[in-house]
Backbone bond lengths (Angstrom), bond angles and torsions (degrees), N, CA, C in turn:
res aa  C-N    CA-C-N  psi(-1)  N-CA   C-N-CA  omega(-1)  CA-C   N-CA-C  phi
1 M - - - 1.474 - - 1.460 112.46 -
2 I 1.378 117.47 -38.23 1.456 117.12 -179.97 1.493 110.56 -70.50
3 R 1.407 116.67 -37.48 1.433 116.55 179.33 1.527 114.42 -66.40
4 G 1.320 117.08 -24.75 1.444 121.50 179.82 1.484 114.73 -85.39
5 F 1.385 114.19 -9.33 1.495 116.82 -175.18 1.523 113.10 -65.90
6 P 1.288 119.81 -40.37 1.475 118.89 179.52 1.525 113.00 -62.71
7 V 1.419 115.07 -31.67 1.505 116.99 175.66 1.461 110.30 -65.74
8 L 1.350 114.67 -48.11 1.492 121.93 -177.77 1.483 110.16 -60.75
9 A 1.306 116.36 -43.48 1.480 121.91 -178.74 1.552 108.82 -64.21
10 A 1.283 116.14 -40.57 1.445 120.24 -179.30 1.534 109.95 -63.05
11 A 1.302 112.54 -43.95 1.486 118.68 -178.95 1.569 114.71 -63.28
12 V 1.392 111.31 -38.45 1.518 117.86 174.79 1.468 107.74 -68.46
13 L 1.268 121.18 -41.03 1.446 123.85 -178.87 1.551 109.47 -63.10
14 A 1.325 115.84 -44.65 1.451 119.10 -179.37 1.532 111.90 -63.06
15 L 1.318 115.40 -43.84 1.505 118.83 173.14 1.474 113.31 -59.30
16 S 1.253 115.81 -43.16 1.473 120.07 -179.00 1.552 111.32 -62.35
17 F 1.360 111.87 -44.76 1.488 118.46 176.08 1.536 113.09 -60.48
18 A 1.314 115.52 -41.43 1.408 121.43 -179.76 1.542 111.01 -61.59
19 G 1.344 111.34 -44.91 1.449 118.83 179.67 1.544 114.71 -61.54
20 T 1.411 110.28 -43.03 1.454 118.57 175.97 1.497 113.16 -63.84
21 T 1.349 116.59 -39.74 1.442 118.51 178.13 1.475 112.22 -64.81
22 A 1.409 117.90 -45.08 1.412 120.63 178.63 1.523 111.88 -63.10
23 A 1.293 118.61 -36.13 1.437 120.33 175.58 1.476 113.43 -65.51
24 Q 1.427 116.61 -32.62 1.411 120.89 -179.04 1.525 113.71 -81.25
25 A 1.356 117.48 -12.34 1.437 119.68 -173.42 1.476 108.33 -70.87
26 P 1.406 120.71 130.63 1.443 122.84 -167.46 1.587 106.01 -70.81
27 A 1.330 113.96 136.21 1.483 121.19 175.14 1.539 106.55 -77.16
28 W 1.322 115.00 151.20 1.454 120.08 176.01 1.486 108.80 -143.81
29 P 1.388 117.41 131.90 1.479 126.75 0.37 1.514 109.24 -100.07
30 V 1.282 117.36 149.65 1.406 125.06 176.79 1.539 115.77 -122.45
31 K 1.349 113.90 6.46 1.469 123.25 176.83 1.499 110.93 -154.83
32 P 1.316 118.00 167.59 1.464 120.88 179.91 1.534 115.20 -51.25
33 V 1.328 115.47 148.75 1.458 123.45 177.25 1.515 108.00 -114.03
34 R 1.307 114.45 136.48 1.513 122.60 -177.95 1.527 106.86 -101.59
35 L 1.325 117.01 131.61 1.464 125.37 166.95 1.508 107.80 -104.39
36 I 1.416 116.85 110.22 1.460 119.32 -178.30 1.487 107.64 -85.05
37 V 1.351 115.53 129.93 1.469 120.90 176.23 1.528 103.37 -116.48
38 A 1.318 118.77 126.67 1.503 125.11 -175.06 1.516 115.62 -85.89
39 Y 1.281 114.15 20.98 1.446 123.32 -178.40 1.452 112.45 -135.43
40 P 1.393 121.07 166.26 1.461 122.81 -178.48 1.481 110.61 -71.42
41 P 1.314 120.20 163.35 1.475 126.64 -179.98 1.584 105.58 -67.22
42 G 1.353 110.25 144.78 1.521 116.62 174.90 1.458 112.68 99.86
43 G 1.330 121.91 -19.23 1.456 121.88 178.16 1.521 112.07 -78.52
44 S 1.324 116.74 172.81 1.445 121.31 -173.20 1.580 111.67 -61.24
45 T 1.286 116.40 -38.92 1.514 119.77 178.96 1.485 109.74 -63.13
46 D 1.405 115.17 -47.50 1.431 119.11 -177.41 1.532 111.30 -63.61
47 V 1.314 117.55 -40.04 1.480 122.11 179.70 1.561 111.09 -63.11
48 A 1.295 116.52 -48.43 1.436 120.70 175.90 1.574 112.97 -58.72
49 A 1.325 115.90 -42.11 1.442 118.72 175.17 1.513 112.96 -58.80
50 R 1.281 116.74 -44.38 1.448 121.28 -174.93 1.546 107.28 -72.92
51 L 1.276 120.98 -28.86 1.494 121.44 175.69 1.456 111.49 -66.04
52 V 1.359 114.48 -38.66 1.494 118.54 179.88 1.509 113.87 -78.74
53 A 1.321 116.15 -30.35 1.469 121.51 -170.90 1.598 110.90 -61.56
54 E 1.310 116.72 -42.42 1.515 118.77 -178.52 1.504 111.31 -63.65
55 P 1.307 122.30 -53.61 1.470 118.18 -176.11 1.534 109.14 -69.50
56 L 1.246 118.32 -30.18 1.528 120.11 179.96 1.530 108.99 -67.35
57 S 1.335 114.26 -36.44 1.529 116.35 176.61 1.504 109.74 -65.96
58 K 1.251 120.11 -39.30 1.524 119.54 178.55 1.542 109.49 -67.13
59 A 1.381 116.87 -39.07 1.492 118.19 -178.68 1.474 111.75 -67.22
60 L 1.393 119.60 -34.10 1.461 122.41 -174.01 1.589 109.69 -91.83
61 G 1.324 117.60 -19.01 1.387 121.15 -178.41 1.517 117.85 75.96
62 V 1.360 113.20 16.78 1.473 120.12 174.42 1.537 108.47 -136.42
63 P 1.275 121.63 159.75 1.463 123.78 176.96 1.519 108.63 -62.74
64 V 1.351 112.73 137.11 1.574 119.01 173.04 1.515 102.79 -124.31
65 F 1.354 115.94 114.84 1.422 115.68 -175.99 1.558 108.73 -128.18
66 V 1.360 111.92 151.51 1.500 120.47 -173.58 1.506 106.24 -89.44
67 E 1.334 116.17 137.49 1.483 123.62 177.36 1.554 106.39 -127.07
68 N 1.366 117.20 121.58 1.408 122.07 -175.84 1.551 109.49 -92.52
69 K 1.316 115.59 128.27 1.443 121.15 173.08 1.533 108.48 -135.03
70 P 1.350 113.25 83.48 1.496 117.50 -176.43 1.487 112.53 -85.39
71 G 1.359 111.94 169.47 1.468 118.08 178.91 1.500 115.06 131.50
72 A 1.330 115.97 147.13 1.459 120.73 174.72 1.549 115.29 47.79
73 G 1.335 111.82 50.75 1.436 117.81 175.81 1.471 115.83 60.98
74 G 1.331 116.20 26.21 1.449 121.36 178.69 1.517 116.70 90.85
75 T 1.452 114.98 -3.77 1.447 119.88 -175.35 1.592 112.62 -75.71
76 I 1.408 114.66 -27.54 1.470 116.79 179.83 1.501 110.16 -68.22
77 G 1.287 120.22 -45.15 1.450 120.04 178.78 1.533 107.02 -68.77
78 A 1.239 125.66 -40.83 1.388 124.31 -177.92 1.528 114.49 -63.51
79 L 1.369 116.03 -38.45 1.414 120.01 177.05 1.561 110.16 -66.94
80 F 1.323 115.30 -38.52 1.500 118.00 176.20 1.464 112.33 -58.19
81 S 1.340 112.91 -45.07 1.572 119.46 177.80 1.501 109.64 -61.78
82 A 1.286 115.87 -48.47 1.491 119.34 -177.05 1.526 113.31 -59.34
83 K 1.309 114.88 -37.33 1.464 117.53 -179.16 1.571 117.44 -88.68
84 S 1.373 112.14 3.68 1.414 115.41 -179.25 1.534 111.13 -78.72
85 D 1.340 117.17 162.58 1.423 119.77 -177.60 1.520 110.10 -61.49
86 P 1.372 118.90 134.77 1.434 121.11 -178.71 1.569 111.76 -81.68
87 D 1.264 116.08 62.51 1.424 121.87 -174.97 1.560 112.65 -112.77
88 G 1.340 120.88 2.54 1.431 124.34 -175.13 1.405 119.25 84.56
89 Y 1.414 118.49 -0.43 1.396 121.76 -175.54 1.553 113.74 -100.13
90 T 1.341 114.29 -10.06 1.461 117.42 172.23 1.548 108.15 -130.18
91 L 1.317 116.43 115.40 1.437 125.86 -179.36 1.540 112.41 -115.66
92 H 1.262 115.83 154.95 1.455 121.47 -179.43 1.529 111.20 -106.10
93 F 1.357 118.83 120.13 1.463 121.14 175.56 1.509 105.40 -98.58
94 G 1.394 112.24 89.88 1.425 120.02 -166.16 1.590 112.96 -94.89
95 S 1.229 117.30 157.91 1.462 125.71 176.85 1.560 109.22 -115.46
96 A 1.370 116.56 167.85 1.379 119.84 177.09 1.554 115.78 -58.95
97 A 1.323 114.90 -29.93 1.497 119.08 -176.26 1.503 113.96 -57.18
98 E 1.364 116.93 -52.27 1.456 121.03 -174.14 1.476 112.08 -86.82
99 T 1.313 116.96 -26.80 1.499 120.35 -173.07 1.495 113.30 -89.32
100 S 1.308 120.59 -31.69 1.491 120.86 -176.01 1.517 112.93 -130.27
101 I 1.330 123.30 -16.65 1.388 124.22 179.09 1.546 115.89 -100.03
102 A 1.313 115.39 -36.28 1.496 120.54 -175.97 1.540 111.12 -52.67
103 R 1.279 119.64 -39.47 1.411 123.25 -175.70 1.492 110.31 -60.73
104 V 1.351 117.21 -31.38 1.445 124.86 -176.75 1.494 114.35 -83.12
105 T 1.395 112.67 -32.17 1.487 116.81 -171.68 1.532 111.96 -109.12
106 M 1.303 122.12 -7.69 1.454 120.54 -178.90 1.561 111.56 -124.52
107 K 1.290 112.99 141.54 1.469 116.33 -173.15 1.535 113.70 -72.13
108 A 1.263 116.53 -37.78 1.461 116.60 -171.47 1.554 109.55 -127.73
109 V 1.256 118.94 81.20 1.475 125.12 177.92 1.487 106.80 -88.34
110 P 1.259 121.47 122.01 1.418 125.45 -169.78 1.545 116.24 -82.67
111 F 1.284 117.05 16.07 1.456 124.06 179.29 1.517 110.69 -158.22
112 E 1.311 115.77 157.65 1.494 121.87 177.50 1.529 103.69 -117.36
113 T 1.352 117.76 121.20 1.437 118.77 -172.11 1.542 113.92 -54.88
114 L 1.327 118.68 -55.39 1.463 121.05 -174.80 1.506 112.43 -78.31
115 R 1.298 117.83 -4.88 1.520 119.53 174.58 1.568 110.29 -97.73
116 D 1.288 116.53 -35.95 1.432 121.93 -172.63 1.560 113.50 -101.82
117 F 1.327 114.90 -8.47 1.476 116.57 -179.28 1.540 107.93 -128.93
118 Q 1.279 113.21 153.63 1.510 124.36 167.88 1.494 109.06 -103.46
119 P 1.386 120.90 111.22 1.462 120.16 177.96 1.484 110.15 -62.56
120 V 1.362 115.06 140.48 1.470 120.57 177.80 1.509 109.94 -109.83
121 S 1.298 118.44 -56.34 1.472 119.38 -178.32 1.588 109.67 -164.93
122 L 1.336 112.89 137.30 1.500 116.17 169.47 1.567 106.32 -80.12
123 V 1.334 111.25 124.07 1.516 121.14 -172.63 1.476 110.38 -88.64
124 G 1.353 119.48 -47.37 1.438 116.10 176.83 1.550 111.31 -168.24
125 R 1.296 112.28 163.04 1.467 118.99 178.58 1.542 107.80 -116.42
126 V 1.348 114.37 142.03 1.453 119.96 177.46 1.500 113.37 -118.51
127 P 1.324 116.94 100.63 1.465 118.56 -171.00 1.470 112.48 -75.06
128 F 1.364 118.19 155.22 1.468 121.28 175.04 1.493 112.88 -96.25
129 L 1.263 116.83 151.85 1.454 128.15 173.09 1.486 109.74 -108.59
130 L 1.350 114.16 128.94 1.481 120.86 179.46 1.539 103.49 -85.39
131 V 1.283 118.25 121.16 1.503 121.61 -177.89 1.560 106.11 -133.96
132 T 1.305 113.26 150.91 1.498 119.26 174.44 1.497 112.31 -124.84
133 H 1.349 116.27 169.71 1.478 122.24 173.70 1.519 104.28 -60.40
134 A 1.332 114.97 141.96 1.473 123.05 -168.91 1.506 110.47 -65.06
135 A 1.321 119.48 -29.67 1.479 119.74 -176.54 1.533 114.10 -84.68
136 L 1.270 117.25 -2.79 1.465 118.62 179.97 1.561 108.41 -63.91
137 P 1.304 114.87 146.86 1.530 118.38 -179.96 1.510 114.38 -65.14
138 P 1.413 116.32 -39.57 1.533 114.45 -172.62 1.541 113.43 -63.56
139 N 1.328 115.04 144.21 1.463 123.13 176.02 1.449 114.59 -115.71
140 N 1.304 119.72 -4.96 1.437 126.50 -178.17 1.545 109.76 -152.61
141 L 1.331 113.79 170.79 1.406 119.81 -173.45 1.525 113.62 -62.54
142 R 1.363 118.09 -43.25 1.506 123.39 178.11 1.526 111.50 -56.78
143 E 1.384 114.30 -45.74 1.438 120.83 -179.27 1.559 109.80 -70.02
144 L 1.276 118.83 -34.90 1.446 121.76 176.98 1.567 112.41 -63.04
145 I 1.321 114.50 -48.74 1.421 118.79 176.44 1.520 114.62 -57.21
146 D 1.372 115.14 -46.57 1.425 121.86 179.46 1.550 110.00 -60.84
147 W 1.365 114.33 -42.62 1.460 116.13 -179.32 1.458 114.96 -67.60
148 I 1.382 120.90 -35.69 1.428 124.85 174.53 1.531 109.40 -61.94
149 R 1.341 114.19 -44.93 1.489 117.34 178.51 1.573 112.81 -62.06
150 A 1.309 115.38 -32.21 1.444 118.99 -176.95 1.493 113.54 -83.08
151 N 1.382 115.61 -6.36 1.470 119.48 178.97 1.574 111.19 -124.69
152 P 1.271 120.07 60.44 1.435 122.11 -179.18 1.552 112.27 -58.37
153 G 1.293 115.87 133.78 1.395 122.06 175.76 1.509 115.41 78.34
154 K 1.390 116.82 4.68 1.460 119.19 -174.70 1.596 109.24 -119.07
155 V 1.276 118.40 -1.27 1.463 121.69 -176.48 1.468 116.28 -111.09
156 N 1.387 114.06 126.03 1.414 118.35 177.94 1.554 111.84 -117.85
157 Y 1.285 115.80 152.93 1.467 117.84 169.76 1.489 111.02 -125.80
158 S 1.291 118.62 152.97 1.468 120.94 -175.98 1.538 109.42 -109.89
159 S 1.401 112.07 162.19 1.486 120.26 177.92 1.535 107.94 -143.96
160 F 1.361 113.81 176.57 1.418 120.36 174.54 1.494 112.18 -75.21
161 G 1.282 118.64 -12.05 1.491 123.48 179.19 1.484 108.70 149.80
162 N 1.335 117.77 164.51 1.470 122.51 -178.68 1.569 109.48 -55.51
163 N 1.315 113.01 138.09 1.486 122.61 172.83 1.517 112.10 63.87
164 T 1.311 117.61 19.73 1.558 118.69 172.71 1.502 109.47 -84.45
165 T 1.238 116.13 176.21 1.454 122.65 -179.39 1.513 113.37 -57.33
166 N 1.346 116.30 -49.84 1.464 117.57 -174.11 1.525 110.69 -78.88
167 H 1.384 118.07 -15.39 1.497 118.35 171.50 1.546 106.44 -68.69
168 L 1.310 116.07 -45.69 1.448 117.05 -176.67 1.540 113.83 -71.03
169 V 1.336 115.54 -31.83 1.435 117.18 175.93 1.588 109.24 -72.69
170 G 1.320 118.45 -29.66 1.458 122.36 172.86 1.498 107.63 -62.44
171 E 1.296 119.36 -46.19 1.489 123.95 -178.37 1.583 108.15 -64.84
172 A 1.324 116.23 -42.19 1.463 120.22 178.79 1.506 111.49 -60.04
173 F 1.367 116.71 -40.94 1.447 123.25 175.42 1.557 112.47 -60.17
174 K 1.279 116.64 -43.72 1.453 119.98 179.44 1.486 107.60 -59.58
175 V 1.292 118.66 -48.30 1.499 122.65 -177.15 1.545 109.92 -64.45
176 A 1.315 118.42 -43.12 1.467 121.28 -176.52 1.592 108.94 -71.21
177 A 1.318 115.36 -40.08 1.488 117.56 -177.90 1.507 114.77 -84.72
178 G 1.376 116.53 -8.65 1.437 119.39 -173.30 1.536 118.50 61.25
179 V 1.379 112.98 43.74 1.450 119.07 -178.80 1.490 110.73 -124.75
180 E 1.375 109.99 166.20 1.524 116.48 178.49 1.526 105.59 -121.93
181 A 1.336 114.73 133.58 1.464 122.37 173.92 1.533 109.71 -152.59
182 A 1.314 118.34 146.53 1.384 118.27 -179.26 1.483 112.21 -84.75
183 H 1.276 119.13 141.41 1.503 124.53 -178.58 1.524 108.91 -93.80
184 I 1.403 113.43 123.79 1.402 120.78 178.12 1.564 106.93 -114.64
185 P 1.343 114.80 111.87 1.443 118.72 -178.12 1.537 113.05 -85.65
186 Y 1.299 117.60 145.36 1.475 124.79 177.29 1.476 109.43 -123.51
187 K 1.313 117.72 174.88 1.478 122.69 178.57 1.557 107.52 -100.06
188 G 1.280 116.48 61.81 1.439 121.86 179.13 1.485 115.43 115.76
189 S 1.344 118.34 173.38 1.412 124.02 -178.71 1.474 115.26 -65.02
190 A 1.340 117.74 -47.55 1.460 122.08 -173.97 1.552 113.43 -54.97
191 P 1.370 119.83 -50.39 1.471 115.92 179.38 1.501 112.65 -72.39
192 S 1.329 117.80 -24.63 1.484 120.42 174.92 1.558 110.44 -63.62
193 V 1.319 114.49 -45.92 1.419 117.89 -176.64 1.561 111.91 -72.88
194 A 1.348 112.67 -36.03 1.575 116.52 177.37 1.458 109.67 -57.91
195 D 1.328 120.02 -46.81 1.503 122.49 -178.90 1.516 113.41 -67.91
196 L 1.378 114.22 -31.61 1.482 119.68 178.19 1.581 107.18 -66.57
197 I 1.347 115.82 -42.96 1.455 118.71 175.44 1.490 115.42 -60.69
198 G 1.388 110.67 -37.56 1.507 120.46 -179.90 1.508 112.05 -74.90
199 G 1.273 119.93 -13.93 1.530 121.16 178.85 1.537 111.60 91.27
200 Q 1.308 118.67 6.58 1.506 118.19 -179.67 1.570 108.95 -72.71
201 V 1.329 115.09 -29.95 1.494 120.93 172.49 1.523 107.61 -125.35
202 Q 1.352 114.52 160.58 1.417 116.49 -172.94 1.577 116.05 -103.67
203 Y 1.332 115.71 -23.86 1.503 117.84 174.18 1.534 112.93 -156.11
204 T 1.301 114.72 164.89 1.452 119.00 176.91 1.492 107.50 -156.88
205 F 1.390 113.63 167.19 1.440 122.76 169.11 1.525 106.13 -109.54
206 D 1.313 121.82 129.99 1.399 124.13 178.67 1.518 110.72 -151.73
207 T 1.351 120.07 167.06 1.390 123.01 178.38 1.466 113.04 -60.58
208 I 1.308 117.95 150.13 1.468 117.83 -179.21 1.440 113.81 -61.36
209 T 1.317 117.86 -45.29 1.476 120.62 -177.45 1.478 111.36 -67.40
210 A 1.368 120.52 -21.54 1.482 119.71 -179.92 1.513 114.25 -76.14
211 V 1.436 114.70 -30.41 1.402 117.86 -175.86 1.499 114.09 -113.27
212 L 1.306 118.53 -14.62 1.504 119.88 178.75 1.483 114.77 -51.94
213 P 1.308 121.99 -44.70 1.474 118.01 179.15 1.538 111.99 -62.09
214 Q 1.393 116.69 -30.92 1.496 115.60 176.13 1.499 113.30 -73.07
215 V 1.340 113.67 -34.65 1.530 117.68 173.24 1.486 110.70 -60.08
216 K 1.312 114.55 -51.89 1.454 117.27 -176.79 1.625 114.00 -62.00
217 G 1.387 110.79 -29.88 1.464 113.78 178.34 1.496 115.16 -87.37
218 G 1.406 113.62 7.04 1.447 117.66 173.81 1.522 115.88 77.91
219 R 1.357 115.72 10.10 1.478 121.46 177.57 1.494 113.78 -89.55
220 L 1.290 117.35 -19.75 1.439 122.90 172.60 1.508 111.57 -133.84
221 K 1.367 117.40 159.02 1.424 122.80 -177.60 1.477 110.42 -115.90
222 A 1.313 118.34 122.98 1.498 124.68 179.62 1.563 109.36 -79.01
223 I 1.347 118.63 125.06 1.394 119.36 -176.25 1.581 110.78 -109.33
224 A 1.310 116.49 -40.75 1.507 119.75 -177.12 1.567 106.63 -167.33
225 V 1.307 113.02 152.34 1.435 120.35 173.78 1.516 113.04 -106.54
226 A 1.294 115.04 137.86 1.550 115.95 -171.62 1.531 110.79 -92.32
227 T 1.317 114.98 54.28 1.491 120.52 178.79 1.529 108.67 -119.74
228 A 1.340 114.75 165.88 1.523 116.54 179.28 1.472 109.17 -73.25
229 Q 1.298 116.95 -35.63 1.495 119.91 175.69 1.594 108.16 -122.76
230 R 1.358 115.67 166.97 1.377 113.91 179.60 1.525 115.66 -68.46
231 S 1.357 117.05 155.53 1.439 118.40 -175.70 1.537 110.55 -89.22
232 A 1.269 116.86 145.53 1.436 119.87 176.40 1.465 111.74 -68.74
233 L 1.313 118.33 -20.28 1.489 119.96 178.98 1.536 112.00 -77.51
234 V 1.387 117.38 -27.14 1.449 120.89 175.39 1.561 109.65 -134.06
235 P 1.289 117.10 64.37 1.431 119.49 -173.22 1.547 117.76 -60.19
236 D 1.323 114.56 -18.95 1.423 116.64 -178.62 1.600 111.29 -92.05
237 V 1.224 115.22 -3.85 1.553 120.77 -179.73 1.504 105.18 -93.43
238 P 1.374 116.08 123.61 1.448 118.79 177.43 1.529 114.87 -72.46
239 T 1.282 118.33 163.97 1.454 121.73 172.61 1.500 110.68 -78.79
240 L 1.393 116.96 161.83 1.437 118.39 173.96 1.406 114.40 -64.43
241 S 1.438 114.06 -32.42 1.450 121.37 -179.40 1.508 110.84 -63.75
242 E 1.295 117.70 -44.41 1.471 120.08 179.25 1.522 115.57 -75.04
243 S 1.324 112.86 -15.47 1.506 122.66 -178.87 1.480 113.17 -92.05
244 G 1.296 121.15 1.26 1.408 122.68 175.52 1.558 116.02 124.83
245 L 1.298 120.86 -0.13 1.421 125.21 173.35 1.539 111.36 -118.37
246 P 1.322 115.80 81.29 1.523 116.01 -171.44 1.506 112.81 -62.21
247 G 1.315 111.79 134.27 1.419 120.14 176.90 1.606 119.62 77.36
248 F 1.367 110.31 2.78 1.506 114.30 -179.73 1.484 110.20 -79.07
249 T 1.340 112.83 121.48 1.489 120.75 173.92 1.550 104.96 -132.91
250 G 1.376 111.50 157.76 1.446 116.45 178.57 1.543 110.46 -166.32
251 G 1.326 112.62 146.11 1.554 117.87 -177.37 1.432 106.22 164.70
252 T 1.309 113.81 -172.41 1.504 120.88 174.15 1.514 105.73 -114.08
253 W 1.346 112.63 -177.24 1.468 119.03 -176.73 1.493 108.03 -160.23
254 F 1.377 116.51 161.20 1.419 122.79 177.75 1.532 109.49 -130.65
255 G 1.375 114.22 150.27 1.461 117.14 179.68 1.556 108.73 -160.18
256 V 1.273 115.17 162.46 1.472 125.47 179.90 1.483 109.18 -98.76
257 L 1.377 114.65 126.89 1.456 119.37 175.29 1.540 109.00 -127.77
258 A 1.312 118.24 153.55 1.409 121.76 176.93 1.551 108.67 -122.09
259 P 1.344 114.37 152.12 1.516 117.08 176.38 1.566 110.99 -52.05
260 V 1.274 118.80 144.08 1.429 122.16 -178.45 1.548 105.78 -64.03
261 G 1.347 115.12 138.52 1.491 119.30 -175.44 1.452 114.19 98.57
262 T 1.272 117.42 -0.18 1.504 120.29 177.57 1.524 104.50 -71.90
263 P 1.373 119.52 139.24 1.451 122.70 -174.78 1.521 110.16 -57.00
264 A 1.332 112.61 139.45 1.450 119.25 -179.69 1.563 111.58 -58.04
265 A 1.344 117.61 -34.08 1.454 120.75 -176.65 1.579 107.97 -64.73
266 V 1.352 116.22 -41.36 1.414 123.57 -178.71 1.547 107.64 -64.06
267 V 1.348 119.44 -50.67 1.374 124.59 179.35 1.521 112.76 -55.96
268 D 1.324 114.71 -45.24 1.493 122.67 -179.73 1.512 111.68 -61.97
269 R 1.329 113.55 -41.14 1.500 114.70 -177.24 1.498 110.49 -72.96
270 L 1.364 116.43 -39.90 1.440 118.19 178.12 1.515 111.18 -58.62
271 S 1.376 114.48 -40.59 1.470 118.15 -174.88 1.548 109.50 -66.91
272 R 1.366 115.66 -43.09 1.453 117.06 173.60 1.475 119.34 -63.75
273 E 1.305 117.06 -36.30 1.456 121.52 176.68 1.530 110.68 -66.80
274 L 1.345 115.10 -45.75 1.418 116.99 178.55 1.554 114.54 -62.37
275 A 1.338 115.37 -39.92 1.449 117.62 176.41 1.496 113.96 -59.46
276 A 1.363 113.11 -41.67 1.505 117.03 176.54 1.460 113.67 -64.06
277 I 1.325 117.93 -40.09 1.438 121.88 176.22 1.477 114.21 -63.05
278 L 1.328 117.68 -40.21 1.435 122.67 -177.56 1.476 113.30 -79.15
279 R 1.362 119.13 -14.34 1.449 123.18 177.67 1.494 106.78 -89.75
280 S 1.327 121.31 -16.13 1.480 121.22 -175.00 1.584 107.36 -68.50
281 E 1.410 111.88 148.94 1.488 114.99 -179.82 1.467 113.50 -68.44
282 A 1.331 119.61 -29.51 1.442 119.84 175.74 1.504 116.41 -65.46
283 M 1.366 116.74 -38.72 1.436 121.40 178.38 1.521 112.06 -74.10
284 K 1.370 114.16 -36.65 1.523 118.32 174.00 1.485 111.01 -57.60
285 K 1.323 117.30 -46.48 1.458 120.75 179.97 1.548 113.98 -62.14
286 E 1.469 113.06 -42.36 1.455 119.91 177.83 1.541 108.58 -58.37
287 F 1.287 116.36 -51.81 1.473 122.03 -172.53 1.499 109.13 -66.64
288 E 1.319 116.24 -49.63 1.473 117.85 -170.05 1.532 110.77 -69.82
289 S 1.418 116.41 -29.04 1.465 118.39 175.17 1.571 111.26 -64.97
290 R 1.312 116.01 -19.84 1.494 121.05 176.42 1.517 113.41 -102.30
291 G 1.285 118.30 11.71 1.411 121.99 178.85 1.532 115.96 77.35
292 I 1.293 117.08 18.69 1.497 123.27 -175.96 1.498 107.03 -106.80
293 E 1.307 114.35 127.22 1.546 119.15 175.55 1.528 107.58 -89.94
294 P 1.314 118.87 112.20 1.486 121.64 178.58 1.501 109.68 -66.92
295 V 1.427 113.89 145.18 1.438 119.74 -176.41 1.569 104.93 -122.26
296 G 1.328 116.22 -95.19 1.426 122.52 -173.40 1.480 111.89 81.78
297 D 1.396 119.81 93.53 1.359 120.30 -175.25 1.576 109.10 -134.30
298 T 1.296 119.24 -169.06 1.491 122.56 -177.17 1.483 110.75 -83.63
299 P 1.364 120.55 159.52 1.435 121.58 171.11 1.516 115.47 -51.36
300 Q 1.365 113.89 -40.65 1.426 123.17 -177.06 1.554 110.61 -62.85
301 E 1.396 110.18 -47.01 1.535 117.89 -178.65 1.546 110.19 -65.35
302 F 1.330 117.49 -38.20 1.397 118.95 -179.70 1.496 112.50 -69.04
303 G 1.337 114.10 -36.72 1.443 117.62 179.96 1.495 111.36 -64.24
304 R 1.360 117.85 -39.66 1.478 120.86 178.52 1.485 110.08 -68.21
305 Y 1.373 116.54 -34.19 1.389 119.43 179.00 1.592 111.60 -63.44
306 I 1.301 119.85 -48.23 1.367 127.21 178.71 1.543 109.74 -59.24
307 A 1.328 119.10 -42.24 1.416 121.94 177.20 1.535 112.13 -61.84
308 S 1.385 114.75 -42.05 1.408 117.56 -177.30 1.543 114.01 -70.73
309 E 1.328 115.75 -31.19 1.373 121.83 177.19 1.485 112.82 -71.17
310 S 1.390 117.64 -37.86 1.418 121.43 173.11 1.461 114.90 -63.10
311 E 1.321 114.69 -38.93 1.501 122.05 178.67 1.482 106.98 -66.39
312 R 1.273 118.35 -41.08 1.580 121.65 178.36 1.433 112.60 -53.09
313 W 1.356 114.45 -55.43 1.435 121.92 -174.65 1.529 113.65 -73.28
314 T 1.318 116.96 -29.62 1.527 119.81 170.41 1.495 110.44 -60.92
315 A 1.318 114.98 -49.44 1.537 120.61 -176.00 1.581 108.00 -62.31
316 L 1.370 116.01 -41.99 1.463 118.75 -179.02 1.554 109.59 -63.86
317 A 1.315 116.76 -45.10 1.451 120.89 179.98 1.519 112.40 -58.75
318 A 1.375 116.31 -39.69 1.443 119.66 178.61 1.606 110.87 -66.08
319 K 1.296 111.56 -36.86 1.516 121.36 -176.76 1.511 110.74 -67.42
320 I 1.322 115.04 -41.99 1.521 117.45 -176.39 1.487 112.74 -100.01
321 G 1.316 118.46 2.17 1.490 121.12 178.26 1.488 111.13 73.96
322 L 1.348 119.33 32.32 1.485 119.01 178.88 1.524 109.11 -80.37
323 R 1.307 116.75 129.37 1.433 119.45 -178.49 1.510 110.67 -114.92
324 P 1.337 117.77 141.79 1.471 118.69 -178.75 1.582 112.92 -58.75
325 E 1.251 116.84 144.66 1.459 119.34 -176.80 1.591 108.94 -115.97
């Protein structure tokens, strides 16, 4: 009995220490969580973040609020998120622009997405619709490609601005279709679409919800949607893939990332909660009514997606001679 006492004491001590350690492990969450959006209020990224914040707050049991930190193509907000404490209380609600495109188009990006962030979940994809000025002769993709080729030096396409998502999708389209068209950058979707309606440019790629009212009003013509399958918002509009450009997709996307070093348990819980939210019928309706395809995947899947998107734009930049500015 005496010889066994040290062993018993050691076991009791170990159990006591384990209990103390468990008791000291910080609970999460115990205070509000911030979702950093690197763009002004009212934009598509901000709207998607606010749609997610409310049900996520209910799931976590603490307030989840959106904080806007715009500037420098989204890199100011992303840098703020990346440098925040990795404790699960500051998260980045990122878009394609600052997480996968900025490195290709900007000379001095002060962070590296897959080095400085831990992917949590891809929240949703926002596909683009290819639309033309209503008076243009083409009624489908094949006719549009032939028309562009027949009018060298006379065709322009618009974008939200230099090095934005729809600028690069527009360039990818030129490469895939084998056509030439001049890029006319604007400061956002609204002026781009206004000049398309006015005939100053001939076509553009934009979100479905941004251009659908103009298509229904007869001011623009829908040619094809840049999705893998047809969109429920425009079921009669074929995809670019089925119209003659196999595999061509294009659009933007949103996802949640955490500063690198955030505890795995926090990341995993966030991923599970987001997936459940995005699978709910209420959120599906909210997203789909805005032209957003809800996703909700694992941290590993989201990380691979970011890597593939970065590789895609890097390859395109090399092909068209796009240099960081």
